[in-house]
A tleap script that builds the chain and sets N, CA, C and O, in Angstrom:
source leaprc.protein.ff14SB
mol = sequence {
  NMET PHE ILE ARG ASN VAL HIE TYR VAL VAL
  ARG ASP SER GLN PHE ASP HIE ALA ILE GLU
  VAL PHE ARG GLU ARG VAL PHE PRO GLU LEU
  GLU LYS GLU PRO GLY PHE MET ARG ALA ILE
  LEU THR GLY ASP PRO ALA ARG GLY ARG GLY
  ILE ILE TYR THR MET TRP GLN THR GLU GLU
  HIE ALA GLN ARG TYR GLU ASN SER GLY GLU
  ALA ALA ARG ILE LEU SER ALA PHE ASP ASP
  VAL PHE ASP GLY PRO PRO ALA VAL GLU GLY
  TYR PRO SER ILE PHE ASP ARG GLU CPHE
}
set mol.1.N position { 58.361 176.358 141.080 }
set mol.1.CA position { 58.023 177.014 139.842 }
set mol.1.C position { 57.307 176.003 138.943 }
set mol.1.O position { 57.580 174.803 138.976 }
set mol.2.N position { 56.383 176.533 138.139 }
set mol.2.CA position { 55.644 175.736 137.171 }
set mol.2.C position { 55.810 176.385 135.807 }
set mol.2.O position { 55.752 177.609 135.689 }
set mol.3.N position { 56.016 175.571 134.776 }
set mol.3.CA position { 56.291 176.094 133.434 }
set mol.3.C position { 55.237 175.581 132.463 }
set mol.3.O position { 55.032 174.375 132.323 }
set mol.4.N position { 54.574 176.520 131.797 }
set mol.4.CA position { 53.614 176.185 130.736 }
set mol.4.C position { 54.336 176.309 129.402 }
set mol.4.O position { 55.117 177.237 129.194 }
set mol.5.N position { 54.070 175.370 128.501 }
set mol.5.CA position { 54.659 175.368 127.164 }
set mol.5.C position { 53.531 175.454 126.150 }
set mol.5.O position { 52.617 174.630 126.153 }
set mol.6.N position { 53.601 176.446 125.291 }
set mol.6.CA position { 52.610 176.616 124.235 }
set mol.6.C position { 53.328 176.389 122.909 }
set mol.6.O position { 54.084 177.246 122.451 }
set mol.7.N position { 53.089 175.239 122.297 }
set mol.7.CA position { 53.716 174.887 121.016 }
set mol.7.C position { 52.835 175.438 119.898 }
set mol.7.O position { 51.641 175.147 119.842 }
set mol.8.N position { 53.426 176.232 119.013 }
set mol.8.CA position { 52.629 176.888 117.987 }
set mol.8.C position { 53.233 176.725 116.595 }
set mol.8.O position { 54.422 176.449 116.439 }
set mol.9.N position { 52.380 176.905 115.594 }
set mol.9.CA position { 52.769 176.972 114.189 }
set mol.9.C position { 52.127 178.233 113.633 }
set mol.9.O position { 50.929 178.454 113.807 }
set mol.10.N position { 52.923 179.057 112.966 }
set mol.10.CA position { 52.373 180.287 112.395 }
set mol.10.C position { 52.039 180.093 110.917 }
set mol.10.O position { 52.607 179.243 110.232 }
set mol.11.N position { 51.109 180.902 110.460 }
set mol.11.CA position { 50.754 180.890 109.040 }
set mol.11.C position { 51.928 181.415 108.230 }
set mol.11.O position { 52.822 182.069 108.767 }
set mol.12.N position { 51.920 181.131 106.956 }
set mol.12.CA position { 52.994 181.572 106.052 }
set mol.12.C position { 53.324 183.045 106.242 }
set mol.12.O position { 52.440 183.900 106.273 }
set mol.13.N position { 54.608 183.319 106.366 }
set mol.13.CA position { 55.139 184.686 106.429 }
set mol.13.C position { 54.600 185.514 107.587 }
set mol.13.O position { 54.607 186.743 107.517 }
set mol.14.N position { 54.139 184.872 108.641 }
set mol.14.CA position { 53.570 185.597 109.775 }
set mol.14.C position { 54.468 185.588 111.017 }
set mol.14.O position { 54.049 186.048 112.080 }
set mol.15.N position { 55.674 185.080 110.900 }
set mol.15.CA position { 56.506 184.931 112.090 }
set mol.15.C position { 56.840 186.281 112.727 }
set mol.15.O position { 56.752 186.426 113.946 }
set mol.16.N position { 57.217 187.258 111.923 }
set mol.16.CA position { 57.520 188.585 112.469 }
set mol.16.C position { 56.296 189.196 113.139 }
set mol.16.O position { 56.402 189.850 114.176 }
set mol.17.N position { 55.146 188.975 112.538 }
set mol.17.CA position { 53.907 189.487 113.137 }
set mol.17.C position { 53.628 188.785 114.472 }
set mol.17.O position { 53.153 189.420 115.413 }
set mol.18.N position { 53.918 187.487 114.561 }
set mol.18.CA position { 53.730 186.758 115.813 }
set mol.18.C position { 54.599 187.356 116.921 }
set mol.18.O position { 54.152 187.485 118.061 }
set mol.19.N position { 55.823 187.715 116.593 }
set mol.19.CA position { 56.722 188.337 117.572 }
set mol.19.C position { 56.148 189.673 118.033 }
set mol.19.O position { 56.162 189.982 119.225 }
set mol.20.N position { 55.652 190.448 117.107 }
set mol.20.CA position { 55.056 191.749 117.423 }
set mol.20.C position { 53.834 191.579 118.338 }
set mol.20.O position { 53.682 192.312 119.315 }
set mol.21.N position { 52.980 190.628 118.022 }
set mol.21.CA position { 51.797 190.367 118.852 }
set mol.21.C position { 52.232 189.969 120.261 }
set mol.21.O position { 51.645 190.424 121.242 }
set mol.22.N position { 53.245 189.133 120.365 }
set mol.22.CA position { 53.725 188.714 121.678 }
set mol.22.C position { 54.224 189.914 122.479 }
set mol.22.O position { 53.841 190.097 123.635 }
set mol.23.N position { 55.069 190.720 121.871 }
set mol.23.CA position { 55.653 191.869 122.584 }
set mol.23.C position { 54.620 192.915 122.964 }
set mol.23.O position { 54.634 193.424 124.085 }
set mol.24.N position { 53.727 193.237 122.045 }
set mol.24.CA position { 52.832 194.376 122.242 }
set mol.24.C position { 51.509 194.028 122.915 }
set mol.24.O position { 50.924 194.873 123.592 }
set mol.25.N position { 51.031 192.801 122.741 }
set mol.25.CA position { 49.712 192.469 123.271 }
set mol.25.C position { 49.736 191.375 124.325 }
set mol.25.O position { 49.067 191.493 125.352 }
set mol.26.N position { 50.492 190.319 124.090 }
set mol.26.CA position { 50.445 189.162 124.987 }
set mol.26.C position { 51.264 189.388 126.253 }
set mol.26.O position { 50.745 189.224 127.358 }
set mol.27.N position { 52.530 189.760 126.111 }
set mol.27.CA position { 53.382 189.914 127.289 }
set mol.27.C position { 52.821 190.940 128.279 }
set mol.27.O position { 52.813 190.658 129.478 }
set mol.28.N position { 52.350 192.120 127.840 }
set mol.28.CA position { 51.779 193.054 128.820 }
set mol.28.C position { 50.592 192.476 129.592 }
set mol.28.O position { 50.398 192.807 130.761 }
set mol.29.N position { 49.801 191.619 128.954 }
set mol.29.CA position { 48.681 190.975 129.652 }
set mol.29.C position { 49.177 189.926 130.640 }
set mol.29.O position { 48.645 189.810 131.745 }
set mol.30.N position { 50.189 189.165 130.249 }
set mol.30.CA position { 50.748 188.159 131.158 }
set mol.30.C position { 51.294 188.810 132.423 }
set mol.30.O position { 51.139 188.269 133.518 }
set mol.31.N position { 51.929 189.960 132.280 }
set mol.31.CA position { 52.523 190.645 133.438 }
set mol.31.C position { 51.494 190.972 134.510 }
set mol.31.O position { 51.852 191.123 135.678 }
set mol.32.N position { 50.246 191.083 134.144 }
set mol.32.CA position { 49.182 191.420 135.088 }
set mol.32.C position { 48.684 190.213 135.879 }
set mol.32.O position { 47.972 190.373 136.871 }
set mol.33.N position { 49.051 189.017 135.452 }
set mol.33.CA position { 48.519 187.800 136.062 }
set mol.33.C position { 49.221 187.465 137.382 }
set mol.33.O position { 50.449 187.488 137.455 }
set mol.34.N position { 48.442 187.154 138.423 }
set mol.34.CA position { 49.042 186.758 139.696 }
set mol.34.C position { 49.918 185.512 139.534 }
set mol.34.O position { 49.517 184.533 138.905 }
set mol.35.N position { 51.096 185.568 140.103 }
set mol.35.CA position { 52.012 184.435 140.073 }
set mol.35.C position { 52.867 184.334 138.830 }
set mol.35.O position { 53.758 183.488 138.763 }
set mol.36.N position { 52.612 185.190 137.832 }
set mol.36.CA position { 53.422 185.159 136.611 }
set mol.36.C position { 54.826 185.654 136.933 }
set mol.36.O position { 54.999 186.648 137.638 }
set mol.37.N position { 55.838 184.944 136.402 }
set mol.37.CA position { 57.223 185.304 136.671 }
set mol.37.C position { 57.998 185.714 135.421 }
set mol.37.O position { 58.760 186.681 135.445 }
set mol.38.N position { 57.801 184.977 134.334 }
set mol.38.CA position { 58.659 185.192 133.169 }
set mol.38.C position { 58.044 184.526 131.943 }
set mol.38.O position { 57.280 183.568 132.056 }
set mol.39.N position { 58.392 185.054 130.766 }
set mol.39.CA position { 57.973 184.426 129.512 }
set mol.39.C position { 59.137 184.444 128.538 }
set mol.39.O position { 59.917 185.395 128.493 }
set mol.40.N position { 59.239 183.383 127.766 }
set mol.40.CA position { 60.261 183.279 126.733 }
set mol.40.C position { 59.570 182.839 125.441 }
set mol.40.O position { 58.860 181.834 125.419 }
set mol.41.N position { 59.782 183.591 124.382 }
set mol.41.CA position { 59.270 183.236 123.071 }
set mol.41.C position { 60.426 182.665 122.262 }
set mol.41.O position { 61.442 183.332 122.065 }
set mol.42.N position { 60.272 181.433 121.794 }
set mol.42.CA position { 61.299 180.803 120.981 }
set mol.42.C position { 60.681 180.453 119.632 }
set mol.42.O position { 59.460 180.451 119.471 }
set mol.43.N position { 61.538 180.162 118.678 }
set mol.43.CA position { 60.977 179.743 117.404 }
set mol.43.C position { 61.987 179.664 116.288 }
set mol.43.O position { 63.119 180.136 116.395 }
set mol.44.N position { 61.541 179.056 115.223 }
set mol.44.CA position { 62.326 178.908 114.011 }
set mol.44.C position { 61.529 179.538 112.873 }
set mol.44.O position { 60.606 178.915 112.348 }
set mol.45.N position { 61.873 180.763 112.488 }
set mol.45.CA position { 61.111 181.443 111.437 }
set mol.45.C position { 61.060 180.666 110.125 }
set mol.45.O position { 60.056 180.724 109.415 }
set mol.46.N position { 62.114 179.949 109.798 }
set mol.46.CA position { 62.139 179.205 108.534 }
set mol.46.C position { 61.091 178.089 108.525 }
set mol.46.O position { 60.512 177.791 107.480 }
set mol.47.N position { 60.850 177.481 109.670 }
set mol.47.CA position { 59.850 176.408 109.765 }
set mol.47.C position { 58.498 176.914 110.254 }
set mol.47.O position { 57.498 176.202 110.169 }
set mol.48.N position { 58.469 178.147 110.770 }
set mol.48.CA position { 57.212 178.708 111.262 }
set mol.48.C position { 56.691 178.045 112.514 }
set mol.48.O position { 55.482 177.980 112.733 }
set mol.49.N position { 57.604 177.549 113.342 }
set mol.49.CA position { 57.221 176.843 114.562 }
set mol.49.C position { 57.971 177.404 115.764 }
set mol.49.O position { 59.044 177.992 115.632 }
set mol.50.N position { 57.381 177.207 116.936 }
set mol.50.CA position { 58.067 177.635 118.136 }
set mol.50.C position { 57.323 177.251 119.388 }
set mol.50.O position { 56.308 176.555 119.348 }
set mol.51.N position { 57.851 177.720 120.506 }
set mol.51.CA position { 57.270 177.455 121.816 }
set mol.51.C position { 57.310 178.746 122.629 }
set mol.51.O position { 58.301 179.476 122.617 }
set mol.52.N position { 56.232 179.006 123.319 }
set mol.52.CA position { 56.198 180.078 124.310 }
set mol.52.C position { 56.264 179.403 125.678 }
set mol.52.O position { 55.412 178.582 126.016 }
set mol.53.N position { 57.273 179.753 126.450 }
set mol.53.CA position { 57.406 179.243 127.814 }
set mol.53.C position { 56.945 180.342 128.762 }
set mol.53.O position { 57.400 181.482 128.660 }
set mol.54.N position { 56.055 180.012 129.674 }
set mol.54.CA position { 55.708 180.952 130.733 }
set mol.54.C position { 56.003 180.286 132.066 }
set mol.54.O position { 55.685 179.115 132.273 }
set mol.55.N position { 56.611 181.039 132.961 }
set mol.55.CA position { 56.979 180.533 134.268 }
set mol.55.C position { 56.070 181.166 135.328 }
set mol.55.O position { 55.801 182.367 135.318 }
set mol.56.N position { 55.617 180.315 136.228 }
set mol.56.CA position { 54.672 180.712 137.274 }
set mol.56.C position { 55.242 180.327 138.627 }
set mol.56.O position { 55.986 179.353 138.743 }
set mol.57.N position { 54.890 181.098 139.652 }
set mol.57.CA position { 55.398 180.805 140.995 }
set mol.57.C position { 54.996 179.415 141.443 }
set mol.57.O position { 55.806 178.694 142.024 }
set mol.58.N position { 53.753 179.028 141.180 }
set mol.58.CA position { 53.267 177.714 141.596 }
set mol.58.C position { 52.366 177.131 140.500 }
set mol.58.O position { 51.900 177.848 139.614 }
set mol.59.N position { 52.135 175.840 140.578 }
set mol.59.CA position { 51.199 175.206 139.658 }
set mol.59.C position { 49.796 175.775 139.843 }
set mol.59.O position { 49.041 175.900 138.879 }
set mol.60.N position { 49.452 176.118 141.077 }
set mol.60.CA position { 48.136 176.693 141.348 }
set mol.60.C position { 47.943 178.009 140.608 }
set mol.60.O position { 46.854 178.274 140.097 }
set mol.61.N position { 48.982 178.840 140.542 }
set mol.61.CA position { 48.888 180.092 139.778 }
set mol.61.C position { 48.630 179.801 138.302 }
set mol.61.O position { 47.774 180.432 137.682 }
set mol.62.N position { 49.360 178.856 137.748 }
set mol.62.CA position { 49.189 178.507 136.334 }
set mol.62.C position { 47.801 177.925 136.080 }
set mol.62.O position { 47.172 178.243 135.071 }
set mol.63.N position { 47.322 177.080 136.983 }
set mol.63.CA position { 45.990 176.498 136.831 }
set mol.63.C position { 44.902 177.560 136.942 }
set mol.63.O position { 43.925 177.531 136.193 }
set mol.64.N position { 45.065 178.483 137.860 }
set mol.64.CA position { 44.096 179.567 138.012 }
set mol.64.C position { 44.034 180.400 136.736 }
set mol.64.O position { 42.954 180.781 136.286 }
set mol.65.N position { 45.200 180.677 136.159 }
set mol.65.CA position { 45.274 181.419 134.898 }
set mol.65.C position { 44.546 180.651 133.794 }
set mol.65.O position { 43.775 181.236 133.034 }
set mol.66.N position { 44.787 179.358 133.707 }
set mol.66.CA position { 44.156 178.514 132.684 }
set mol.66.C position { 42.649 178.409 132.911 }
set mol.66.O position { 41.864 178.607 131.983 }
set mol.67.N position { 42.249 178.099 134.132 }
set mol.67.CA position { 40.840 177.851 134.436 }
set mol.67.C position { 39.978 179.107 134.423 }
set mol.67.O position { 38.764 179.022 134.239 }
set mol.68.N position { 40.585 180.260 134.614 }
set mol.68.CA position { 39.819 181.515 134.634 }
set mol.68.C position { 39.381 181.954 133.239 }
set mol.68.O position { 38.521 182.823 133.098 }
set mol.69.N position { 39.967 181.357 132.224 }
set mol.69.CA position { 39.676 181.782 130.856 }
set mol.69.C position { 40.658 182.813 130.330 }
set mol.69.O position { 40.637 183.150 129.146 }
set mol.70.N position { 41.520 183.312 131.206 }
set mol.70.CA position { 42.492 184.327 130.778 }
set mol.70.C position { 43.484 183.766 129.766 }
set mol.70.O position { 43.866 184.464 128.827 }
set mol.71.N position { 43.901 182.530 129.942 }
set mol.71.CA position { 44.845 181.935 128.993 }
set mol.71.C position { 44.249 181.920 127.597 }
set mol.71.O position { 44.912 182.307 126.635 }
set mol.72.N position { 43.007 181.479 127.477 }
set mol.72.CA position { 42.354 181.451 126.164 }
set mol.72.C position { 42.170 182.860 125.610 }
set mol.72.O position { 42.375 183.096 124.419 }
set mol.73.N position { 41.785 183.790 126.473 }
set mol.73.CA position { 41.593 185.174 126.023 }
set mol.73.C position { 42.896 185.770 125.520 }
set mol.73.O position { 42.924 186.399 124.462 }
set mol.74.N position { 43.972 185.580 126.268 }
set mol.74.CA position { 45.264 186.146 125.882 }
set mol.74.C position { 45.791 185.475 124.616 }
set mol.74.O position { 46.296 186.155 123.722 }
set mol.75.N position { 45.680 184.151 124.528 }
set mol.75.CA position { 46.145 183.453 123.324 }
set mol.75.C position { 45.326 183.815 122.092 }
set mol.75.O position { 45.803 183.655 120.968 }
set mol.76.N position { 44.105 184.300 122.281 }
set mol.76.CA position { 43.280 184.683 121.130 }
set mol.76.C position { 43.900 185.847 120.350 }
set mol.76.O position { 43.504 186.111 119.215 }
set mol.77.N position { 44.862 186.537 120.948 }
set mol.77.CA position { 45.577 187.607 120.229 }
set mol.77.C position { 46.311 187.045 119.018 }
set mol.77.O position { 46.616 187.775 118.075 }
set mol.78.N position { 46.592 185.746 119.048 }
set mol.78.CA position { 47.295 185.089 117.949 }
set mol.78.C position { 46.359 184.451 116.923 }
set mol.78.O position { 46.830 183.777 116.006 }
set mol.79.N position { 45.059 184.644 117.055 }
set mol.79.CA position { 44.104 183.965 116.176 }
set mol.79.C position { 44.391 184.182 114.691 }
set mol.79.O position { 44.212 183.268 113.886 }
set mol.80.N position { 44.830 185.372 114.328 }
set mol.80.CA position { 45.102 185.646 112.908 }
set mol.80.C position { 46.534 185.297 112.506 }
set mol.80.O position { 46.930 185.518 111.361 }
set mol.81.N position { 47.309 184.756 113.443 }
set mol.81.CA position { 48.721 184.446 113.202 }
set mol.81.C position { 48.992 182.940 113.234 }
set mol.81.O position { 49.692 182.409 112.372 }
set mol.82.N position { 48.434 182.265 114.229 }
set mol.82.CA position { 48.683 180.831 114.377 }
set mol.82.C position { 47.900 180.040 113.339 }
set mol.82.O position { 46.775 180.392 112.985 }
set mol.83.N position { 48.504 178.986 112.867 }
set mol.83.CA position { 47.873 178.080 111.921 }
set mol.83.C position { 47.229 176.937 112.699 }
set mol.83.O position { 47.722 175.809 112.687 }
set mol.84.N position { 46.147 177.235 113.361 }
set mol.84.CA position { 45.458 176.253 114.193 }
set mol.84.C position { 45.743 176.487 115.662 }
set mol.84.O position { 46.619 177.275 116.017 }
set mol.85.N position { 44.999 175.802 116.514 }
set mol.85.CA position { 45.183 175.983 117.957 }
set mol.85.C position { 46.535 175.447 118.420 }
set mol.85.O position { 46.989 174.407 117.944 }
set mol.86.N position { 47.176 176.157 119.349 }
set mol.86.CA position { 48.453 175.669 119.874 }
set mol.86.C position { 48.245 174.501 120.833 }
set mol.86.O position { 47.170 174.335 121.408 }
set mol.87.N position { 49.288 173.703 120.992 }
set mol.87.CA position { 49.282 172.620 121.982 }
set mol.87.C position { 49.869 173.170 123.277 }
set mol.87.O position { 50.952 173.755 123.270 }
set mol.88.N position { 49.167 172.987 124.372 }
set mol.88.CA position { 49.590 173.544 125.657 }
set mol.88.C position { 49.862 172.404 126.636 }
set mol.88.O position { 49.052 171.490 126.793 }
set mol.89.N position { 51.023 172.480 127.289 }
set mol.89.CA position { 51.407 171.523 128.320 }
set mol.89.C position { 51.994 172.303 129.486 }
set mol.89.O position { 52.394 173.457 129.329 }
set mol.90.N position { 52.044 171.687 130.632 }
set mol.90.CA position { 52.662 172.319 131.783 }
set mol.90.C position { 53.367 171.295 132.645 }
set mol.90.O position { 52.940 170.146 132.756 }
set mol.91.N position { 54.467 171.739 133.260 }
set mol.91.CA position { 55.273 170.844 134.095 }
set mol.91.C position { 55.848 171.612 135.273 }
set mol.91.O position { 56.176 172.793 135.150 }
set mol.92.N position { 55.972 170.943 136.418 }
set mol.92.CA position { 56.680 171.577 137.524 }
set mol.92.C position { 58.183 171.580 137.244 }
set mol.92.O position { 58.712 170.682 136.589 }
set mol.93.N position { 58.841 172.592 137.743 }
set mol.93.CA position { 60.296 172.657 137.624 }
set mol.93.C position { 60.904 171.605 138.543 }
set mol.93.O position { 60.559 171.520 139.721 }
set mol.94.N position { 61.803 170.814 137.997 }
set mol.94.CA position { 62.473 169.773 138.786 }
set mol.94.C position { 63.842 170.249 139.248 }
set mol.94.O position { 64.250 169.980 140.378 }
set mol.95.N position { 64.541 170.946 138.386 }
set mol.95.CA position { 65.863 171.486 138.731 }
set mol.95.C position { 66.019 172.813 138.022 }
set mol.95.O position { 65.724 172.920 136.832 }
set mol.96.N position { 66.477 173.824 138.737 }
set mol.96.CA position { 66.650 175.161 138.172 }
set mol.96.C position { 67.895 175.780 138.793 }
set mol.96.O position { 68.011 175.871 140.016 }
set mol.97.N position { 68.819 176.200 137.945 }
set mol.97.CA position { 70.053 176.796 138.431 }
set mol.97.C position { 70.505 177.875 137.475 }
set mol.97.O position { 70.600 177.645 136.269 }
set mol.98.N position { 70.780 179.039 137.999 }
set mol.98.CA position { 71.295 180.140 137.191 }
set mol.98.C position { 72.801 180.177 137.300 }
set mol.98.O position { 73.365 179.822 138.335 }
set mol.99.N position { 73.453 180.606 136.235 }
set mol.99.CA position { 74.913 180.713 136.219 }
set mol.99.C position { 75.322 182.152 136.103 }
set mol.99.O position { 76.515 182.454 136.072 }
savepdb mol mol.pdb
quit
């Protein structure tokens, strides 16, 4: 598994709108991507910051998503919500265990 992390900051009073954009526009688009497994939206509304975690079957799936332009297109749904471009990182899963 490969995990992409999108660190974001939202504009003043836009946190609820960011959640709505994620649920209604971003997540449905992610579900269509080959190799996509899961997404988690985290954040602190009081600070207006958070991270979107997306899990991919392989690093190649995540890279294909990034290199195809789909990542930029999908993240553009947040253009009126994010306070600047998000920082994006990705890492392979080293240990994963469900309880």
